[in-house]
C-alpha positions as CSV (number, residue, x, y, z in Angstrom):
1,X,25.4,-51.8,44.5
2,X,23.8,-55.0,43.4
3,X,25.8,-57.1,45.8
4,X,24.9,-54.8,48.7
5,X,21.0,-55.0,47.9
6,X,21.2,-58.8,47.9
7,X,23.1,-59.0,51.2
8,X,20.3,-56.7,52.8
9,X,17.8,-58.9,51.2
10,X,19.2,-62.0,52.7
11,X,19.5,-60.4,56.0
12,X,16.0,-59.7,56.2
13,X,14.8,-62.8,55.2
14,X,16.9,-64.4,58.1
15,X,15.3,-61.9,60.6
16,X,11.9,-62.8,59.4
17,X,12.4,-66.5,59.8
18,X,14.0,-65.9,63.1
19,X,11.0,-64.1,64.3
20,X,8.5,-66.5,62.7
21,X,10.2,-69.1,64.6
22,X,9.8,-67.4,68.2
23,X,7.4,-69.5,70.4
24,X,3.9,-68.3,70.8
25,X,4.2,-67.0,74.2
26,X,6.4,-64.3,73.2
27,X,3.2,-62.6,71.4
28,X,1.3,-62.5,75.0
29,X,-1.6,-65.1,74.0
30,X,-5.1,-64.3,75.3
31,X,-5.7,-67.6,76.8
32,X,-7.9,-68.4,79.8
33,X,-4.8,-68.5,82.2
34,X,-3.6,-65.3,80.9
35,X,-7.1,-63.8,81.6
36,X,-7.5,-65.5,85.0
37,X,-3.9,-64.2,85.9
38,X,-5.6,-60.7,86.4
39,X,-9.5,-61.7,86.8
40,X,-9.1,-64.3,89.3
41,X,-10.3,-61.7,92.1
42,X,-6.9,-62.1,93.9
43,X,-5.5,-58.9,92.7
44,X,-8.1,-56.8,94.2
45,X,-10.9,-54.7,92.2
46,X,-10.0,-54.3,88.6
47,X,-11.5,-50.8,87.6
48,X,-12.2,-49.3,84.3
49,X,-13.8,-46.0,83.6
50,X,-17.8,-45.9,83.6
51,X,-19.9,-44.3,81.1
52,X,-20.2,-41.1,83.5
53,X,-16.6,-41.1,83.6
54,X,-16.6,-42.7,87.4
55,X,-14.6,-46.1,88.1
56,X,-16.3,-49.3,87.6
57,X,-15.2,-52.6,89.0
58,X,-15.0,-55.5,86.7
59,X,-16.3,-58.8,87.5
60,X,-13.9,-61.4,88.9
61,X,-14.1,-65.3,88.1
62,X,-13.4,-68.0,90.5
63,X,-11.0,-70.5,88.5
64,X,-12.4,-73.5,90.1
65,X,-16.0,-72.7,89.6
66,X,-15.1,-71.7,86.0
67,X,-13.5,-75.1,85.4
68,X,-16.9,-76.9,86.6
69,X,-19.0,-74.7,84.4
70,X,-20.7,-75.8,80.9
71,X,-18.2,-73.1,79.5
72,X,-15.0,-74.4,80.9
73,X,-13.8,-75.7,77.6
74,X,-14.3,-72.1,75.8
75,X,-11.9,-69.4,75.7
76,X,-12.7,-66.2,77.4
77,X,-12.2,-64.3,74.0
78,X,-14.9,-66.6,72.1
79,X,-17.6,-64.6,74.2
80,X,-15.4,-61.1,74.7
81,X,-14.8,-60.9,71.1
82,X,-13.7,-57.3,71.3
83,X,-10.6,-57.9,73.4
84,X,-7.6,-58.3,71.2
85,X,-3.8,-59.3,71.6
86,X,-1.4,-56.4,71.3
87,X,2.3,-57.5,71.5
88,X,3.6,-54.2,71.0
89,X,1.9,-52.8,74.1
90,X,2.0,-55.7,76.0
91,X,-1.7,-54.9,76.7
92,X,-4.3,-57.3,76.6
93,X,-7.2,-55.0,75.9
94,X,-5.8,-53.2,72.8
95,X,-8.7,-50.9,72.2
96,X,-9.0,-47.4,74.1
97,X,-9.7,-48.3,77.5
98,X,-12.0,-45.3,77.7
99,X,-14.3,-47.1,75.4
100,X,-16.6,-49.6,76.9
101,X,-16.2,-53.2,75.8
102,X,-18.9,-55.0,74.0
103,X,-21.8,-56.6,76.0
104,X,-21.4,-60.2,75.8
105,X,-24.5,-61.5,73.8
106,X,-25.3,-65.2,75.5
107,X,-28.4,-65.4,73.6
108,X,-27.0,-64.4,69.9
109,X,-24.1,-66.7,70.5
110,X,-26.1,-69.9,71.4
111,X,-28.9,-69.0,68.5
112,X,-25.8,-68.7,66.0
113,X,-24.8,-72.2,67.2
114,X,-28.4,-73.7,66.9
115,X,-28.6,-72.2,63.5
116,X,-25.5,-73.6,62.3
117,X,-26.5,-76.9,63.7
118,X,-29.6,-76.8,61.8
119,X,-27.7,-76.2,58.3
120,X,-25.3,-78.9,58.9
121,X,-27.9,-81.3,59.9
122,X,-26.5,-82.0,63.6
123,X,-29.3,-80.7,65.3
124,X,-30.7,-83.9,66.2
125,X,-27.7,-84.9,68.4
126,X,-27.8,-81.7,70.3
127,X,-30.9,-81.8,72.4
128,X,-29.6,-79.3,75.0
129,X,-28.7,-76.6,72.3
130,X,-32.3,-77.0,71.1
131,X,-33.6,-76.5,74.6
132,X,-31.3,-73.4,75.0
133,X,-32.7,-72.3,71.5
134,X,-36.5,-72.5,73.0
135,X,-35.5,-70.7,76.1
136,X,-33.9,-68.0,74.1
137,X,-37.2,-67.6,72.2
138,X,-39.2,-67.7,75.2
139,X,-36.9,-65.2,76.8
140,X,-37.2,-62.7,74.0
141,X,-41.0,-62.6,74.4
142,X,-40.8,-62.3,78.3
143,X,-41.4,-59.7,81.0
144,X,-37.6,-59.8,81.5
145,X,-36.6,-59.0,78.1
146,X,-38.3,-55.7,77.8
147,X,-36.3,-52.4,78.5
148,X,-35.8,-51.4,81.9
149,X,-37.6,-48.5,83.4
150,X,-34.6,-47.1,84.9
151,X,-32.4,-47.5,81.8
152,X,-34.1,-48.3,78.6
153,X,-31.0,-49.4,77.0
154,X,-30.7,-52.6,79.2
155,X,-33.5,-55.2,79.7
156,X,-35.3,-55.9,82.9
157,X,-32.9,-59.0,83.3
158,X,-30.4,-60.5,81.0
159,X,-28.8,-64.0,81.2
160,X,-26.4,-63.1,83.5
161,X,-28.7,-61.6,85.9
162,X,-29.9,-65.1,86.8
163,X,-27.0,-67.1,85.6
164,X,-23.5,-66.4,86.6
165,X,-21.9,-67.3,83.1
166,X,-18.4,-67.9,84.4
167,X,-20.0,-70.7,86.8
168,X,-23.0,-71.9,85.2
169,X,-24.0,-75.5,85.5
170,X,-27.2,-76.8,86.2
171,X,-26.8,-80.4,87.4
172,X,-28.9,-83.3,86.1
173,X,-32.4,-83.8,87.8
174,X,-33.0,-86.1,90.6
175,X,-29.3,-85.6,91.5
176,X,-28.2,-84.1,94.8
177,X,-26.5,-81.3,93.1
178,X,-29.7,-80.2,91.3
179,X,-31.7,-80.2,94.4
180,X,-28.9,-78.1,96.0
181,X,-28.8,-75.7,93.0
182,X,-32.7,-75.6,93.2
183,X,-32.7,-74.5,96.5
184,X,-30.4,-71.3,95.4
185,X,-33.3,-70.0,92.9
186,X,-35.4,-67.9,95.5
187,X,-32.4,-66.0,96.6
188,X,-30.9,-65.4,93.2
189,X,-34.3,-63.8,92.1
190,X,-34.8,-61.8,95.3
191,X,-31.3,-60.7,96.1
192,X,-31.0,-59.8,92.6
193,X,-34.0,-57.7,91.8
194,X,-37.1,-58.7,93.8
195,X,-36.3,-58.0,97.3
196,X,-39.8,-57.3,98.5
197,X,-41.2,-60.6,97.2
198,X,-38.3,-62.6,98.8
199,X,-39.0,-61.1,102.1
200,X,-42.9,-62.1,101.6
201,X,-41.8,-65.4,100.5
202,X,-39.5,-66.0,103.4
203,X,-42.4,-66.1,105.8
204,X,-44.6,-68.2,103.5
205,X,-44.9,-71.9,103.9
206,X,-43.2,-72.6,100.7
207,X,-40.3,-70.3,101.7
208,X,-40.1,-71.8,104.9
209,X,-39.8,-75.4,103.5
210,X,-37.1,-74.0,100.8
211,X,-34.9,-71.6,102.9
212,X,-35.4,-73.1,106.4
213,X,-36.2,-76.7,106.1
214,X,-33.9,-77.1,102.7
215,X,-36.9,-79.1,101.0
216,X,-36.1,-79.1,97.3
217,X,-39.8,-80.2,96.4
218,X,-41.4,-77.1,97.8
219,X,-42.3,-74.3,95.2
220,X,-39.6,-71.9,94.1
221,X,-39.9,-68.7,92.0
222,X,-39.5,-70.4,88.7
223,X,-42.1,-73.2,89.4
224,X,-44.9,-70.3,89.3
225,X,-43.2,-67.7,87.2
226,X,-41.5,-70.1,85.1
227,X,-37.6,-69.8,84.0
228,X,-37.4,-68.0,80.6
229,X,-41.2,-67.3,79.6
230,X,-41.7,-64.9,82.6
231,X,-44.5,-62.8,81.9
232,X,-46.5,-59.8,83.5
233,X,-48.2,-61.4,86.6
234,X,-51.1,-59.4,85.7
235,X,-51.6,-60.8,82.1
236,X,-54.3,-63.4,81.6
237,X,-51.6,-65.9,80.2
238,X,-50.0,-65.7,83.6
239,X,-53.3,-66.0,85.5
240,X,-54.3,-69.1,83.7
241,X,-50.9,-70.7,83.6
242,X,-50.2,-70.4,87.2
243,X,-53.2,-72.4,88.4
244,X,-51.8,-75.4,86.4
245,X,-48.4,-74.8,87.9
246,X,-49.9,-74.9,91.3
247,X,-51.8,-78.1,90.4
248,X,-48.1,-79.5,89.4
249,X,-47.9,-80.0,93.2
250,X,-51.6,-80.0,94.4
251,X,-53.0,-82.3,92.0
252,X,-56.0,-83.3,94.2
253,X,-56.8,-79.7,94.8
254,X,-56.4,-78.7,91.1
255,X,-58.9,-81.3,90.1
256,X,-61.3,-80.4,92.8
257,X,-61.0,-76.8,91.9
258,X,-61.7,-77.5,88.3
259,X,-65.0,-78.8,89.2
260,X,-66.3,-75.6,90.5
261,X,-67.5,-72.7,88.5
262,X,-64.4,-70.7,89.0
263,X,-62.4,-73.6,87.9
264,X,-64.6,-74.5,84.9
265,X,-64.2,-71.0,83.4
266,X,-60.6,-70.9,84.0
267,X,-60.2,-74.3,82.0
268,X,-62.2,-72.9,79.3
269,X,-59.7,-70.1,78.9
270,X,-60.9,-67.2,80.6
271,X,-59.0,-65.5,83.3
272,X,-61.9,-63.4,85.3
273,X,-62.8,-65.8,87.9
274,X,-60.6,-66.6,91.1
275,X,-57.6,-68.6,90.8
276,X,-55.6,-70.4,93.3
277,X,-53.6,-67.1,94.3
278,X,-56.8,-65.1,94.5
279,X,-57.7,-67.4,97.7
280,X,-54.4,-68.5,99.2
281,X,-52.3,-65.8,98.1
282,X,-49.2,-65.8,95.9
283,X,-45.7,-64.9,97.7
284,X,-47.2,-64.9,101.3
285,X,-49.0,-68.2,101.2
286,X,-49.9,-70.0,104.4
287,X,-51.5,-73.1,105.7
288,X,-55.1,-72.7,105.8
289,X,-55.2,-73.4,109.9
290,X,-52.8,-70.6,110.2
291,X,-54.6,-67.5,111.9
292,X,-53.1,-65.3,109.4
293,X,-53.9,-67.3,106.1
294,X,-56.2,-65.8,103.8
295,X,-58.4,-69.1,103.8
296,X,-58.6,-69.4,107.5
297,X,-62.3,-69.7,108.8
298,X,-61.8,-66.2,110.3
299,X,-60.6,-64.5,107.4
300,X,-62.4,-66.5,104.6
301,X,-65.2,-64.0,104.3
302,X,-62.9,-61.1,103.7
303,X,-61.0,-62.9,101.0
304,X,-64.3,-63.7,99.2
305,X,-65.2,-59.9,99.2
306,X,-61.8,-59.2,97.4
307,X,-63.9,-60.4,94.5
308,X,-67.4,-60.6,95.7
309,X,-67.0,-56.8,96.8
310,X,-70.6,-55.4,95.8
311,X,-68.9,-53.5,93.2
312,X,-69.4,-54.0,89.3
313,X,-71.2,-57.2,88.4
314,X,-70.6,-59.1,91.7
315,X,-72.8,-58.7,94.9
316,X,-71.2,-58.4,98.4
317,X,-70.4,-62.1,99.6
318,X,-73.0,-62.8,102.3
319,X,-71.9,-65.0,105.3
320,X,-72.9,-68.3,103.8
321,X,-69.9,-68.3,101.3
322,X,-67.6,-69.0,104.3
323,X,-68.8,-72.7,104.5
324,X,-68.5,-73.1,100.5
325,X,-66.0,-76.1,100.1
326,X,-64.0,-75.1,96.9
327,X,-62.3,-78.5,97.2
328,X,-64.9,-80.5,98.5
329,X,-65.3,-83.9,96.5
330,X,-67.4,-87.0,96.5
331,X,-65.3,-89.4,97.9
332,X,-64.9,-88.5,101.5
333,X,-68.0,-88.9,103.6
334,X,-66.1,-87.8,106.9
335,X,-65.1,-84.4,105.4
336,X,-68.0,-83.8,103.3
337,X,-71.1,-85.6,104.2
338,X,-73.6,-83.3,102.5
339,X,-71.8,-83.5,98.9
340,X,-71.1,-87.3,99.4
341,X,-74.9,-88.1,99.9
342,X,-75.9,-85.7,97.0
343,X,-73.7,-87.6,94.7
344,X,-74.9,-91.1,96.0
345,X,-78.4,-89.8,95.3
346,X,-77.7,-88.9,91.5
347,X,-75.8,-92.1,90.8
348,X,-78.6,-94.3,92.0
349,X,-81.0,-92.2,89.9
350,X,-78.7,-92.3,86.8
351,X,-78.0,-96.1,87.1
352,X,-81.5,-97.0,87.9
353,X,-83.0,-95.0,85.3
354,X,-80.6,-95.9,82.5
355,X,-80.5,-99.5,83.8
356,X,-84.0,-99.8,83.4
357,X,-84.8,-98.0,80.2
358,X,-81.6,-99.0,78.2
359,X,-82.4,-102.8,78.7
360,X,-86.1,-101.9,77.8
361,X,-84.9,-100.3,74.8
362,X,-82.7,-103.1,73.6
363,X,-85.2,-105.7,74.1
364,X,-87.9,-103.7,72.5
365,X,-85.8,-103.1,69.5
366,X,-84.6,-107.0,69.4
367,X,-88.3,-108.1,69.5
368,X,-89.8,-105.6,67.2
369,X,-87.1,-105.9,64.6
370,X,-87.4,-109.7,64.8
371,X,-91.2,-109.4,64.4
372,X,-91.0,-107.0,61.5
373,X,-88.5,-109.0,59.7
374,X,-90.9,-112.2,60.1
375,X,-94.2,-110.4,58.8
376,X,-93.7,-107.3,56.6
377,X,-90.0,-105.9,55.9
378,X,-91.3,-102.9,54.0
379,X,-94.8,-102.0,55.8
380,X,-94.9,-100.9,59.3
381,X,-98.5,-101.2,59.7
382,X,-101.1,-103.0,57.6
383,X,-103.5,-100.7,55.9
384,X,-106.2,-103.2,55.8
385,X,-106.5,-103.1,59.7
386,X,-109.1,-100.5,59.5
387,X,-112.5,-100.2,57.9
388,X,-112.2,-99.6,53.9
389,X,-114.2,-96.4,54.0
390,X,-112.0,-95.0,56.9
391,X,-108.9,-95.7,54.9
392,X,-106.6,-92.4,54.6
393,X,-108.2,-90.7,57.7
394,X,-106.2,-89.4,60.4
395,X,-106.9,-89.1,64.1
396,X,-106.2,-85.7,65.9
397,X,-103.8,-86.4,68.9
398,X,-102.3,-83.0,69.8
399,X,-103.7,-79.5,69.2
400,X,-101.7,-76.7,68.0
401,X,-100.9,-75.4,71.4
402,X,-99.5,-78.5,72.6
403,X,-97.6,-78.7,69.6
404,X,-96.1,-75.4,70.2
405,X,-95.4,-76.1,73.8
406,X,-93.5,-79.2,72.7
407,X,-91.3,-77.7,70.3
408,X,-90.6,-74.5,72.5
409,X,-89.8,-77.1,75.5
410,X,-87.5,-79.2,73.1
411,X,-85.5,-76.0,71.6
412,X,-85.2,-74.4,74.9
413,X,-83.7,-77.7,76.4
414,X,-81.2,-77.9,73.2
415,X,-80.0,-74.5,74.0
416,X,-79.5,-75.3,77.8
417,X,-77.5,-78.2,76.7
418,X,-75.3,-76.2,74.3
419,X,-74.6,-73.4,76.6
420,X,-74.3,-75.5,79.8
421,X,-72.4,-78.6,78.9
422,X,-69.3,-76.7,77.9
423,X,-69.1,-75.8,81.5
424,X,-69.6,-79.3,83.0
425,X,-67.1,-80.8,80.2
426,X,-64.7,-77.6,80.4
427,X,-61.5,-79.8,79.8
428,X,-62.7,-81.6,76.6
429,X,-61.4,-80.2,73.2
430,X,-64.8,-78.9,71.9
431,X,-65.8,-77.2,75.1
432,X,-63.7,-74.0,74.4
433,X,-64.6,-73.9,70.8
434,X,-68.2,-73.8,71.4
435,X,-67.8,-71.4,74.3
436,X,-65.7,-69.0,72.0
437,X,-68.6,-69.4,69.3
438,X,-71.2,-68.5,71.9
439,X,-69.4,-65.2,72.6
440,X,-67.5,-66.2,75.9
441,X,-69.2,-67.4,79.4
442,X,-70.9,-64.4,80.1
443,X,-72.8,-64.3,76.9
444,X,-73.5,-68.0,77.1
445,X,-74.7,-67.5,80.7
446,X,-77.0,-65.2,79.6
447,X,-78.5,-67.3,76.7
448,X,-78.5,-70.2,79.3
449,X,-80.8,-68.2,81.8
450,X,-83.2,-66.9,79.1
451,X,-83.5,-70.3,77.8
452,X,-84.1,-71.5,81.3
453,X,-86.7,-68.9,81.9
454,X,-88.5,-70.3,78.7
455,X,-88.2,-73.8,79.5
456,X,-89.6,-72.9,83.3
457,X,-92.3,-70.8,81.6
458,X,-93.9,-73.7,79.5
459,X,-93.7,-76.1,82.5
460,X,-95.6,-73.6,84.7
461,X,-98.0,-72.6,81.8
462,X,-98.8,-76.3,81.5
463,X,-99.4,-76.7,85.1
464,X,-101.8,-73.6,85.4
465,X,-103.5,-74.9,81.9
466,X,-104.1,-78.4,83.2
467,X,-105.3,-77.1,86.6
468,X,-107.8,-74.8,84.8
469,X,-109.1,-77.6,82.5
470,X,-109.6,-80.2,85.6
471,X,-111.4,-77.4,87.4
472,X,-113.8,-76.7,84.7
473,X,-114.5,-80.4,84.2
474,X,-114.0,-81.8,87.8
475,X,-117.3,-83.8,88.0
476,X,-116.3,-85.8,84.9
477,X,-112.6,-86.0,85.4
478,X,-111.1,-89.2,86.6
479,X,-107.5,-89.3,88.0
480,X,-107.1,-93.1,87.1
481,X,-109.5,-92.8,83.9
482,X,-108.2,-93.8,80.5
483,X,-107.6,-89.9,79.4
484,X,-105.5,-89.3,82.7
485,X,-101.7,-89.3,82.7
486,X,-101.7,-90.4,86.5
487,X,-100.1,-94.0,86.5
488,X,-102.4,-96.8,87.6
489,X,-102.3,-100.4,88.1
490,X,-103.0,-101.3,84.4
491,X,-99.9,-99.6,83.5
492,X,-97.9,-102.1,85.9
493,X,-99.8,-104.7,84.0
494,X,-99.0,-103.4,80.5
495,X,-95.0,-103.2,81.6
496,X,-95.2,-106.9,82.7
497,X,-96.9,-107.8,79.4
498,X,-94.5,-106.0,77.3
499,X,-91.6,-107.6,78.9
500,X,-93.5,-111.1,78.3
501,X,-93.8,-110.2,74.7
502,X,-90.2,-109.1,74.6
503,X,-89.1,-112.6,75.6
504,X,-91.7,-114.2,73.1
505,X,-93.8,-115.4,76.3
506,X,-97.1,-113.7,75.0
507,X,-98.5,-111.3,72.5
508,X,-97.6,-107.8,72.4
509,X,-99.9,-106.0,74.5
510,X,-102.6,-103.4,73.3
511,X,-102.6,-99.8,75.1
512,X,-104.9,-97.3,75.9
513,X,-104.4,-93.6,75.4
514,X,-101.3,-93.4,77.3
515,X,-98.7,-96.0,77.5
516,X,-96.7,-96.5,80.6
517,X,-93.6,-95.1,79.1
518,X,-95.3,-92.1,77.9
519,X,-96.5,-91.4,81.3
520,X,-93.1,-91.7,82.6
521,X,-91.8,-89.0,79.7
522,X,-94.6,-86.8,81.0
523,X,-93.8,-87.2,84.8
524,X,-90.1,-87.1,84.5
525,X,-89.8,-83.3,84.1
526,X,-91.8,-82.6,87.1
527,X,-88.8,-84.3,89.0
528,X,-86.1,-82.7,86.5
529,X,-87.5,-79.3,86.4
530,X,-87.9,-79.1,90.2
531,X,-84.2,-80.4,90.7
532,X,-82.7,-78.3,87.9
533,X,-84.8,-75.2,88.3
534,X,-84.3,-74.8,92.2
535,X,-80.4,-75.6,91.8
536,X,-80.1,-73.3,89.1
537,X,-81.6,-70.4,90.9
538,X,-79.4,-71.1,93.6
539,X,-76.4,-70.7,91.6
540,X,-78.0,-67.9,89.6
541,X,-78.6,-65.8,92.9
542,X,-75.8,-67.2,95.3
543,X,-75.6,-63.8,97.1
544,X,-79.2,-64.2,98.1
545,X,-79.3,-67.9,99.2
546,X,-76.1,-67.6,101.0
547,X,-77.4,-64.9,103.1
548,X,-79.5,-67.6,105.1
549,X,-78.1,-70.9,103.8
550,X,-74.9,-72.3,104.6
551,X,-72.2,-72.5,101.6
552,X,-72.3,-76.5,101.2
553,X,-75.6,-76.1,99.6
554,X,-73.7,-74.7,96.5
555,X,-71.7,-77.7,96.2
556,X,-74.6,-79.9,96.5
557,X,-76.5,-77.6,94.1
558,X,-73.8,-77.7,91.6
559,X,-74.1,-81.8,91.8
560,X,-77.7,-81.9,91.3
561,X,-77.9,-79.5,88.5
562,X,-75.1,-80.9,86.3
563,X,-76.2,-84.6,86.8
564,X,-79.8,-84.0,86.5
565,X,-79.2,-82.1,83.2
566,X,-76.9,-85.0,82.2
567,X,-79.6,-87.5,82.8
568,X,-82.3,-85.4,81.0
569,X,-80.0,-85.0,77.9
570,X,-79.0,-88.4,77.5
571,X,-82.5,-89.9,78.5
572,X,-84.2,-87.7,75.8
573,X,-81.7,-88.4,73.0
574,X,-81.6,-92.3,73.7
575,X,-84.6,-93.5,75.0
576,X,-87.2,-90.9,74.2
577,X,-85.8,-90.6,70.5
578,X,-86.1,-94.6,70.3
579,X,-89.5,-94.9,71.7
580,X,-91.0,-92.2,69.1
581,X,-88.6,-92.2,66.3
582,X,-86.1,-95.1,66.2
583,X,-87.7,-98.1,66.9
584,X,-88.7,-100.3,63.7
585,X,-92.2,-99.5,63.9
586,X,-91.4,-95.6,63.6
587,X,-88.0,-95.4,62.2
588,X,-86.8,-92.9,60.6
589,X,-89.2,-90.4,62.0
590,X,-92.5,-90.0,63.8
591,X,-94.2,-86.7,63.0
592,X,-97.2,-86.8,65.0
593,X,-96.1,-84.1,67.4
594,X,-95.2,-81.9,64.5
595,X,-98.4,-82.5,62.6
596,X,-100.9,-83.3,65.2
597,X,-102.2,-86.3,63.7
598,X,-101.7,-89.7,62.9
599,X,-103.3,-92.3,60.7
600,X,-106.0,-94.3,61.9
601,X,-104.1,-97.5,60.9
602,X,-101.4,-96.1,63.5
603,X,-103.7,-95.2,66.1
604,X,-105.3,-98.7,66.1
605,X,-101.9,-100.1,66.2
606,X,-100.3,-98.1,69.0
607,X,-103.5,-97.5,71.0
608,X,-105.9,-100.4,70.2
609,X,-107.7,-100.2,73.6
610,X,-108.8,-96.7,73.0
611,X,-109.5,-97.0,69.3
612,X,-112.0,-100.0,70.3
613,X,-113.6,-98.1,72.8
614,X,-114.3,-95.1,70.6
615,X,-115.7,-97.6,68.3
616,X,-117.9,-99.2,70.7
617,X,-119.1,-95.8,71.9
618,X,-119.3,-94.5,68.3
619,X,-117.1,-91.3,69.0
620,X,-114.4,-92.4,66.7
621,X,-115.5,-90.1,63.7
622,X,-115.6,-87.3,66.0
623,X,-111.7,-87.3,66.3
624,X,-111.3,-88.0,62.5
625,X,-109.7,-85.7,60.2
626,X,-108.2,-85.4,56.9
627,X,-104.7,-86.1,56.2
628,X,-102.1,-83.3,56.4
629,X,-101.4,-81.8,53.0
630,X,-98.2,-82.9,51.3
631,X,-96.4,-79.7,52.1
632,X,-97.3,-80.1,55.8
633,X,-95.9,-83.4,55.8
634,X,-92.4,-82.1,54.1
635,X,-92.1,-79.5,56.3
636,X,-93.0,-81.7,59.5
637,X,-90.4,-84.1,58.4
638,X,-87.8,-81.6,57.7
639,X,-88.2,-80.1,61.1
640,X,-88.2,-83.2,62.7
641,X,-85.1,-84.5,61.0
642,X,-83.1,-81.1,61.9
643,X,-84.2,-81.5,65.7
644,X,-83.1,-85.2,65.7
645,X,-79.6,-84.2,64.1
646,X,-79.2,-81.6,66.7
647,X,-80.4,-84.2,69.4
648,X,-77.8,-86.5,68.3
649,X,-75.0,-84.1,67.9
650,X,-75.5,-82.8,71.3
651,X,-75.6,-86.5,72.6
652,X,-72.2,-87.0,70.7
653,X,-70.6,-84.4,72.3
654,X,-71.8,-85.2,75.9
655,X,-70.8,-88.9,75.0
656,X,-67.2,-87.3,74.2
657,X,-67.1,-85.4,77.2
658,X,-68.2,-88.0,79.4
659,X,-65.7,-90.5,78.1
660,X,-62.7,-88.3,77.9
661,X,-63.1,-85.6,80.7
662,X,-60.8,-85.7,83.6
663,X,-63.7,-85.9,86.2
């Protein structure tokens, strides 16, 4: 019996050895050749039971295309993981055919590969895999990844809806093969899901270029909607992003659009103003000279009225809107003569004003600093310059009414600056931050208009006040007298004498009640308020002015408003601040506009002609008052420093905007 058992054991071992020595082909391996022997499409449709019991045709794979794909070196079962070899039944699909196969998880597979690459520190050598991982992350948050309304067990679109995974291979950019592949994108999107959009797109200028003329540079679906981060086209992120997508081809048009109110609001990150597609359409874009185009001159008013419809906050667009130039710019006189002329006027005004007064400021600083250093480094004005019994006295220069008007004017201008400049420099980093802090463009606009009304109110109050005062004292008032702010011949002489002093060719001139630079400071707002005010009103009420003015006046108004505001802000916070606070004789602060008085010594130094006249006529003591209390001086200095700090901060923001803004 023991011999029999030994013989049987030996026989079993021999059989096992023979079986193990058989070639692998005997076990019906599931390599790609085996799979393609059925799935190459040459055996007719392969069908399996569907979930509802009906027959479902399986996808066929073209061996030649698969051989050129990025997955060509992979085995089919690497993705189709639940298909197992079964030698006993010679059936490649060992599981119950009635059970549905697992859905291939493209995203999960690539994400696992990327996670593993990060773990084994090989990620840097696999940039393509990193790009795929980023695309997966974008897709998961996209509109395509959401459950389908028809079958919530499936997404709106999966990887293989757009990419044929068995032949997927995106050629290298700038290659002929890439251009050919790009031309297929619109048909892929349209024939798979978006057939209505494809039909509309086919008749558009973009579709004609792509589908008919085979121009790979024309826009396809993924240019506007992106390839993987597809979002709902009615969402704010899409509305904001699609404009930049348009600009990737239409760069000059994007630049000019950003210079408009619509573009400024969009650049700040708010989606409620008109974008490219609001005017030009989306899938149905036609050339501007096409009679069917939304922006054709015959259709433009109707297009404007899609937003300016008379409902909600926007009044009905008037006829003047038709001639507004949304892409007008200052460099083409032939196409936009009014815009070109307006820009030239403002450039000359800016260059002339800053050119003169900045040179004036630098020369003044140099001369005054040099004299101060040579005579008295610690005392601005010698106290012994006035009679001993009058030392410590002050001269009243501004009444309480004038001081209130001045500070109201200053504060309203600062508010106008902080609420207006974010629009002017919408593409600068600080602009959206400030706009958010202000509560958004609509709130900022309300604040801006309130400040404008206050600013204009002070201006018109001043006109009325001056008119009444002159009328009451008409017989004694002299338009070119010493108390008048009207420029006269003496101002010209004083200015020439000042420049002689700058260059050491004469003594420092002695001035009367008002200096020539103070008169300029006074009259500049008459020009500025008129230009800023009128242009601002036009942009505030475009539906009113557009009813009887052509649309290009709004282009001109925008130039005048912005550039004049820039001139006012920069002039006030450089030249005006220097003249009154920063020159060596006044540094670091002059408080006369806050206290209403200055010392008799300062009065004699700055306005020697008036001082001598009052002394000669015996009227000096009529204007003398006691010095402000220490508390009043401390408050005035604190207030002055706060306003100066605000002004310099605004000036810094404007400077950053000027040197870094794209326009």
